[in-house]
C-alpha positions as CSV (number, residue, x, y, z in Angstrom):
1,M,-3.0,-24.4,-15.2
2,L,-6.3,-22.3,-15.0
3,A,-7.0,-20.5,-18.3
4,A,-6.5,-17.0,-18.8
5,A,-10.2,-16.6,-20.5
6,A,-11.5,-17.0,-16.6
7,L,-10.3,-13.1,-16.4
8,R,-12.3,-10.4,-18.2
9,M,-8.0,-8.5,-19.3
10,S,-8.1,-5.0,-19.5
11,A,-4.9,-6.3,-21.5
12,N,-1.5,-5.6,-19.8
13,G,-2.3,-2.5,-18.5
14,W,-4.7,-0.7,-22.0
15,T,-7.9,0.0,-20.6
16,S,-10.9,-1.2,-23.3
17,R,-10.5,2.2,-25.2
18,G,-8.0,2.1,-26.4
19,Q,-6.0,4.5,-23.4
20,R,-2.8,3.8,-21.0
21,H,-3.6,3.5,-17.1
22,R,-2.6,7.1,-15.8
23,V,-0.3,6.1,-12.2
24,L,1.1,8.0,-9.6
25,V,3.0,5.2,-7.2
26,S,3.4,6.5,-3.2
27,T,6.2,4.7,-2.1
28,D,8.6,4.0,1.2
29,I,11.5,2.1,-1.1
30,G,14.9,2.5,0.8
31,G,13.1,2.1,4.2
32,T,12.5,-0.5,6.3
33,D,11.5,-3.3,3.4
34,P,13.4,-3.7,0.6
35,D,10.7,-5.4,-1.3
36,D,9.9,-1.7,-2.5
37,F,13.2,-2.7,-4.6
38,Q,12.3,-5.1,-6.2
39,S,8.3,-4.1,-6.7
40,M,9.5,-1.0,-8.6
41,V,11.4,-3.0,-10.8
42,H,8.5,-5.1,-12.0
43,L,6.7,-1.4,-12.2
44,L,9.7,-0.3,-14.7
45,L,9.3,-3.5,-17.3
46,Y,5.1,-2.2,-17.8
47,A,6.3,1.3,-17.9
48,D,5.4,1.1,-21.5
49,T,2.0,-0.3,-21.0
50,L,1.0,2.3,-18.2
51,E,1.1,6.1,-18.1
52,I,3.5,6.9,-15.2
53,E,3.1,10.5,-14.0
54,G,4.3,10.5,-10.6
55,L,6.5,8.1,-8.5
56,V,6.7,10.1,-5.0
57,S,9.1,8.4,-2.2
58,S,6.2,8.6,1.5
59,P,9.0,6.8,4.2
60,F,7.9,6.2,7.4
61,G,11.5,5.1,8.2
62,P,14.8,6.3,6.1
63,G,13.9,6.0,2.3
64,R,13.7,9.1,0.6
65,K,13.8,10.4,-3.4
66,R,17.2,9.2,-3.7
67,H,16.5,5.6,-3.9
68,L,14.1,6.3,-6.4
69,L,16.6,7.4,-8.9
70,Q,19.5,4.6,-7.7
71,V,16.4,2.2,-9.4
72,L,16.3,4.3,-12.2
73,D,19.8,3.8,-13.1
74,C,19.1,0.4,-13.8
75,Y,16.8,0.9,-16.0
76,E,18.6,3.2,-17.5
77,Q,21.4,1.6,-18.6
78,D,18.7,-1.2,-20.0
79,F,16.8,1.2,-21.3
80,S,18.4,0.7,-24.7
81,N,16.8,-3.2,-25.0
82,L,13.8,-2.1,-23.6
83,R,13.2,0.4,-26.2
84,T,14.0,-2.0,-29.0
85,H,11.1,-3.7,-27.5
86,S,8.5,-1.2,-26.9
87,P,8.9,2.7,-28.5
88,L,7.0,3.2,-25.6
89,Y,9.3,3.2,-22.4
90,P,9.9,6.4,-21.0
91,E,13.5,8.2,-21.0
92,P,14.9,7.4,-17.8
93,D,15.7,11.7,-17.0
94,A,11.7,12.4,-17.7
95,L,11.1,9.6,-15.1
96,R,13.7,11.4,-13.6
97,A,11.7,14.4,-13.2
98,L,8.6,12.7,-11.9
99,C,10.2,11.7,-9.0
100,K,9.5,14.1,-6.2
101,Q,10.0,14.0,-2.3
102,G,6.9,13.5,0.2
103,A,6.5,13.8,4.0
104,T,9.2,12.5,6.0
105,E,7.6,12.9,9.5
106,S,3.9,12.4,11.1
107,P,2.0,15.0,10.5
108,G,0.9,14.3,14.0
109,P,-2.8,13.4,15.6
110,A,-4.5,15.6,12.7
111,G,-3.8,13.5,9.9
112,V,-2.6,16.6,8.0
113,G,-0.3,19.5,8.4
114,K,1.9,21.4,5.4
115,P,2.1,20.2,2.5
116,T,5.0,18.1,0.7
117,E,6.4,18.5,-2.7
118,G,4.8,14.7,-3.2
119,S,1.0,16.1,-2.2
120,E,1.3,19.1,-4.4
121,W,2.4,16.4,-7.0
122,I,-0.5,14.6,-6.7
123,I,-3.0,17.6,-6.7
124,R,-1.1,18.6,-10.3
125,C,-1.5,14.8,-12.2
126,A,-5.2,14.7,-11.0
127,R,-6.4,18.1,-12.1
128,R,-4.7,17.7,-15.7
129,A,-7.5,18.0,-18.2
130,D,-8.3,14.2,-18.9
131,P,-10.6,11.9,-19.3
132,R,-9.3,9.3,-17.3
133,P,-8.8,8.4,-13.7
134,L,-5.3,8.3,-12.3
135,Y,-4.3,5.2,-10.2
136,V,-2.8,6.6,-6.6
137,L,-0.9,3.3,-6.0
138,V,0.1,3.6,-2.1
139,W,3.0,1.2,-0.8
140,G,3.8,3.2,1.9
141,G,3.1,6.3,3.9
142,I,-0.7,8.0,3.1
143,E,0.2,10.5,4.1
144,D,0.9,12.4,0.8
145,L,-2.2,11.7,-0.2
146,A,-4.5,12.8,3.0
147,Q,-2.5,16.3,2.5
148,A,-3.2,16.3,-0.9
149,L,-6.9,16.1,-0.5
150,H,-8.0,18.3,3.0
151,D,-5.8,20.8,-0.2
152,A,-7.8,19.9,-2.5
153,P,-10.9,18.3,-2.4
154,D,-12.0,18.9,-5.6
155,I,-9.5,16.1,-6.8
156,L,-12.0,13.0,-5.2
157,P,-13.9,12.5,-8.1
158,R,-11.0,12.4,-10.4
159,I,-8.4,9.3,-8.0
160,R,-8.3,6.1,-7.7
161,V,-6.9,4.7,-4.8
162,Y,-5.3,1.0,-4.1
163,F,-3.6,1.3,-1.0
164,I,-0.9,-1.5,0.8
165,G,-2.3,-1.0,4.7
166,S,-1.4,-4.2,7.0
167,T,1.8,-2.4,8.5
168,N,1.1,0.2,6.2
169,K,-1.6,1.7,7.8
170,S,0.0,1.1,11.5
171,W,2.1,3.4,10.9
172,S,0.4,6.1,9.1
173,V,-3.2,5.2,11.3
174,D,-3.8,9.6,11.6
175,A,-3.6,10.1,7.8
176,Y,-5.5,7.1,7.6
177,N,-8.1,8.9,9.7
178,S,-8.1,12.0,8.1
179,I,-9.2,10.0,5.1
180,E,-11.6,7.7,6.3
181,Q,-13.5,10.8,8.2
182,H,-13.6,13.3,5.7
183,H,-12.9,12.4,2.2
184,R,-15.8,9.0,2.4
185,N,-17.0,8.9,-1.0
186,L,-13.0,8.8,-2.1
187,W,-12.7,4.9,-4.4
188,I,-9.6,3.3,-2.6
189,I,-9.0,-0.6,-2.3
190,E,-7.5,-1.0,1.9
191,S,-5.3,-4.2,1.4
192,N,-4.7,-5.3,4.3
193,Q,-3.5,-9.1,3.4
194,T,-4.6,-9.8,-0.2
195,F,-1.7,-8.3,-1.5
196,R,0.6,-11.3,0.8
197,G,-0.8,-13.7,-1.9
198,W,1.7,-12.4,-4.3
199,Y,4.5,-14.2,-2.3
200,I,1.9,-16.9,0.4
201,G,1.1,-19.8,-1.1
202,G,-0.3,-20.4,-5.1
203,D,2.0,-23.1,-7.2
204,Q,5.8,-22.1,-6.4
205,G,6.9,-25.6,-8.3
206,G,9.9,-25.6,-9.9
207,D,10.8,-22.8,-11.2
208,R,7.7,-20.6,-9.7
209,G,9.2,-20.8,-6.1
210,N,10.3,-17.5,-4.1
211,R,13.8,-18.2,-5.1
212,S,14.1,-20.4,-7.6
213,F,12.4,-17.9,-9.8
214,V,14.3,-14.9,-9.0
215,T,17.3,-17.8,-9.8
216,A,16.1,-18.6,-13.0
217,H,14.1,-15.6,-14.2
218,V,15.5,-12.7,-12.4
219,A,19.3,-13.1,-11.4
220,G,21.7,-11.7,-14.6
221,R,18.6,-10.4,-16.9
222,G,19.7,-6.8,-17.2
223,A,20.8,-4.1,-14.8
224,L,17.6,-4.2,-13.2
225,G,18.1,-7.8,-12.4
226,R,20.6,-7.6,-10.7
227,F,19.9,-5.2,-8.3
228,F,16.2,-7.1,-7.9
229,A,18.6,-10.3,-7.1
230,E,19.7,-8.7,-4.8
231,Q,17.3,-7.3,-3.0
232,L,16.0,-9.5,0.4
233,D,19.1,-12.5,-0.4
234,G,17.8,-12.7,-4.2
235,T,13.5,-14.2,-2.7
236,I,10.5,-12.6,-3.8
237,K,8.5,-10.4,-1.5
238,M,6.8,-7.9,-4.4
239,G,4.2,-7.0,-1.8
240,D,3.4,-3.6,-3.2
241,S,3.3,-5.4,-7.1
242,P,-0.6,-6.2,-6.5
243,S,-1.7,-3.0,-6.8
244,V,0.7,-3.1,-10.2
245,G,-1.0,-6.4,-11.2
246,Y,-4.5,-5.4,-10.4
247,L,-4.3,-2.8,-13.4
248,L,-2.0,-5.3,-16.3
249,H,-5.2,-8.4,-15.8
250,G,-8.5,-7.7,-14.1
251,T,-11.4,-5.5,-14.5
252,P,-9.9,-2.0,-12.6
253,E,-13.2,-0.3,-12.5
254,D,-14.5,-3.2,-10.2
255,P,-12.6,-4.2,-8.0
256,S,-15.3,-7.2,-7.2
257,Q,-14.3,-8.7,-10.2
258,P,-10.8,-10.8,-10.4
259,G,-7.2,-10.3,-11.3
260,W,-3.9,-10.7,-10.6
261,G,-4.2,-7.7,-7.8
262,G,-7.3,-9.6,-6.4
263,R,-10.4,-9.1,-5.9
264,F,-12.3,-7.5,-2.9
265,V,-15.5,-6.7,-0.8
266,R,-17.4,-3.6,0.2
267,A,-16.2,-2.4,3.2
268,W,-18.5,-2.4,6.3
269,D,-19.0,-0.3,9.6
270,G,-17.6,-1.0,13.2
271,R,-14.4,-1.2,11.8
272,K,-12.7,1.8,14.3
273,T,-13.1,0.3,18.0
274,V,-13.6,3.1,20.4
275,F,-12.6,2.4,23.9
276,R,-13.2,5.2,26.9
277,R,-11.0,3.2,29.4
278,M,-7.7,1.3,29.6
279,T,-8.2,-1.9,28.6
280,T,-7.5,-5.4,29.1
281,S,-7.2,-8.8,26.3
282,A,-11.3,-9.5,27.5
283,D,-11.3,-6.2,25.2
284,T,-11.4,-6.8,21.2
285,A,-11.5,-4.9,18.4
286,E,-11.3,-5.9,14.6
287,A,-7.4,-6.2,13.2
288,F,-6.5,-4.5,10.2
289,G,-9.1,-1.8,11.6
290,V,-8.6,1.1,13.5
291,V,-8.4,1.3,17.6
292,E,-9.5,4.6,19.7
293,W,-8.8,4.8,23.3
294,I,-9.9,8.7,25.0
295,L,-9.0,8.5,28.1
296,P,-9.9,11.7,30.4
297,A,-6.1,13.8,31.0
298,P,-5.8,13.4,34.9
299,E,-5.8,16.6,36.9
300,G,-3.2,19.2,37.0
301,M,-1.9,17.4,33.9
302,Q,-0.4,20.6,31.8
303,P,-0.4,21.4,28.0
304,E,3.6,20.6,27.8
305,Q,3.5,16.8,29.8
306,Q,3.1,15.0,26.4
307,A,1.9,11.2,26.4
308,R,2.4,8.3,24.4
309,M,1.4,4.8,23.8
310,I,3.9,2.4,23.3
311,F,3.2,-1.1,22.0
312,G,6.3,-2.0,21.7
313,P,10.1,-2.2,19.7
314,G,9.9,-1.7,15.8
315,L,6.0,-0.3,15.9
316,P,5.1,3.5,15.9
317,A,4.0,4.9,18.7
318,A,0.3,6.4,19.4
319,A,0.7,10.1,20.2
320,G,-1.6,11.2,22.6
321,A,-4.0,14.2,20.8
322,R,-5.5,16.3,24.1
323,E,-8.9,17.4,22.8
324,N,-10.5,19.3,25.5
325,N,-10.2,17.3,28.8
326,S,-9.2,14.2,27.2
327,L,-6.2,12.4,25.7
328,R,-6.5,10.6,21.9
329,F,-4.7,7.9,20.8
330,S,-5.1,6.0,17.5
331,F,-3.1,2.7,16.8
332,S,-4.1,-0.1,13.5
333,P,-3.0,-3.6,14.9
334,R,-2.3,-5.7,11.9
335,Q,-2.3,-8.8,13.4
336,A,-5.0,-11.1,15.4
337,R,-3.1,-11.4,18.2
338,I,-3.0,-9.5,21.7
339,W,-1.4,-6.4,21.8
340,Q,0.2,-5.6,25.0
341,Y,0.9,-1.6,25.8
342,V,2.3,1.3,27.7
343,I,1.8,4.5,28.3
344,E,5.6,7.0,28.6
345,S,4.3,10.1,29.6
346,G,6.4,13.4,31.5
347,F,3.6,13.2,34.0
348,P,4.1,11.3,36.6
349,A,0.5,9.8,37.9
350,L,0.3,8.5,33.9
351,D,4.0,7.5,33.3
352,G,3.9,3.4,33.2
353,Q,0.2,2.6,32.7
354,R,-0.2,-0.5,30.7
355,G,-3.3,-3.0,29.3
356,E,-3.5,-4.8,26.5
357,F,-6.3,-5.5,24.4
358,T,-6.8,-8.6,21.3
359,A,-7.1,-7.9,17.4
360,V,-9.8,-10.1,15.7
361,L,-10.6,-11.1,12.3
362,P,-13.3,-10.1,11.2
363,P,-16.0,-12.7,10.7
364,P,-17.3,-13.2,7.1
365,E,-20.7,-12.1,7.8
366,R,-19.5,-8.5,7.5
367,A,-18.8,-8.7,3.9
368,A,-22.8,-9.3,3.7
369,R,-23.3,-5.6,5.5
370,P,-21.6,-2.8,3.3
371,S,-21.2,0.6,4.3
372,A,-23.7,2.8,3.5
373,A,-21.2,5.9,4.6
374,H,-18.3,4.7,2.1
375,P,-20.1,3.2,-1.0
376,N,-16.6,3.0,-3.3
377,W,-14.7,1.3,-0.1
378,W,-13.2,-2.2,-1.0
379,I,-11.5,-4.2,1.2
380,D,-10.6,-8.2,1.5
381,D,-12.7,-10.5,1.2
382,P,-13.2,-12.2,4.9
383,G,-14.9,-15.9,3.2
384,P,-13.1,-18.9,4.4
385,S,-12.2,-20.2,0.8
386,A,-10.2,-16.7,-0.3
387,A,-7.5,-17.0,2.6
388,E,-4.5,-18.3,2.3
389,G,-3.8,-19.3,6.5
390,V,-4.5,-16.6,8.3
391,H,-4.1,-14.0,5.4
392,Q,-7.5,-13.4,4.4
393,G,-7.9,-12.3,0.4
394,A,-5.1,-13.7,-0.6
395,R,-6.0,-16.7,-2.6
396,H,-7.7,-13.9,-5.0
397,V,-4.0,-12.9,-5.8
398,N,-2.1,-16.7,-5.3
399,R,-4.8,-18.1,-8.2
400,W,-3.3,-16.1,-11.2
401,R,0.9,-16.5,-9.9
402,E,2.1,-18.9,-12.9
403,H,0.0,-16.0,-15.5
404,Y,2.2,-13.2,-13.4
405,L,5.4,-14.5,-13.0
406,R,5.3,-16.4,-17.0
407,D,4.6,-12.5,-17.8
408,F,7.4,-11.2,-15.3
409,A,10.3,-13.9,-16.4
410,E,9.0,-12.4,-20.0
411,R,9.7,-9.5,-19.3
412,M,12.9,-9.5,-17.5
413,R,14.6,-10.9,-20.4
414,R,13.8,-7.2,-22.2
415,C,16.9,-6.4,-20.2
416,A,18.9,-9.1,-21.2
417,A,18.8,-7.9,-25.0
418,P,16.9,-6.7,-27.6
419,A,14.8,-8.0,-29.8
420,K,14.6,-10.2,-32.8
421,R,14.3,-8.3,-36.0
């Protein structure tokens, strides 16, 4: 067992000054991946150690605010037991009042559009007269955060962002581009692979397996435990929970330090690759970076004749943004592999054109040259010792698997019975 003393703890979500961390979660709960339901259960079990200020529905799929309320209904059933363990658990109705609906559609290539209830709530929370930073944990689309920063750039120094990237970045690439280009001083952790350590690798023997843990320590423990076990056929994923774990145990003000949410390195330059032509598999770009194609608009193509780049079923299409006499397409590859694409367009000469490119993992030496343009941007550690298979940085999370699962199991018991007096 790894010694807990190896961590500099922010004991159970409390700062060194004896204050709770302020937290706003933006989630695609109810969307295409049920693991957000599991991570929301996990978050609520620690609601007495964190000061939750907002729960924003930010889907790229069918998820909506009602899915947040669905989990809070379970929390209400367990609330009487939870409150005996800590008087700081918030009232269910107080949490319901914090649920806001975020963007339900892409704002398009600009990355920003109109304010949403979610983006306005981010601004309101960030502007509160409180010396503590607001930690914005992004589990889904990043559009609401991009909109908030666009509408109220003064909030930038008051927030800290932990972004579960990967697939979310693929769907939110335009909003991500807006943040990266216009808010370069933002303090942000971009976890594209590190988060996978929560459920991949680590000590999975005995009752610490992804399925055996749910059977032994979650299923049947209150309404929250039953609800958790109904997701993903009773198997742990909880891919967004590292963002919460980051605040529970570690050194949140310093992402280079170890903790349950991972250990990160400063981001480097050159994570965006721009092509001015159709590409082949010989063309390479960084996996989890941004790839842009800036192609000449064909002669005779009218503004109403749109174009989009298709990368396959279940993947976001890149809308072609018309810029003078060019078309710009943006995409973020979520795996290191050959990616194929085809252009669909109402302009016959463009429709059906095909290409491909190869996404490759960044080499470890990239971390030795941190970006001066993004001084507070943190990313997965590309060092080989931190990788779990192909997942860079994942061992910085799964090394603590026994610790965070045992703590989670203890929290689950709170749902099943009141505290002993």
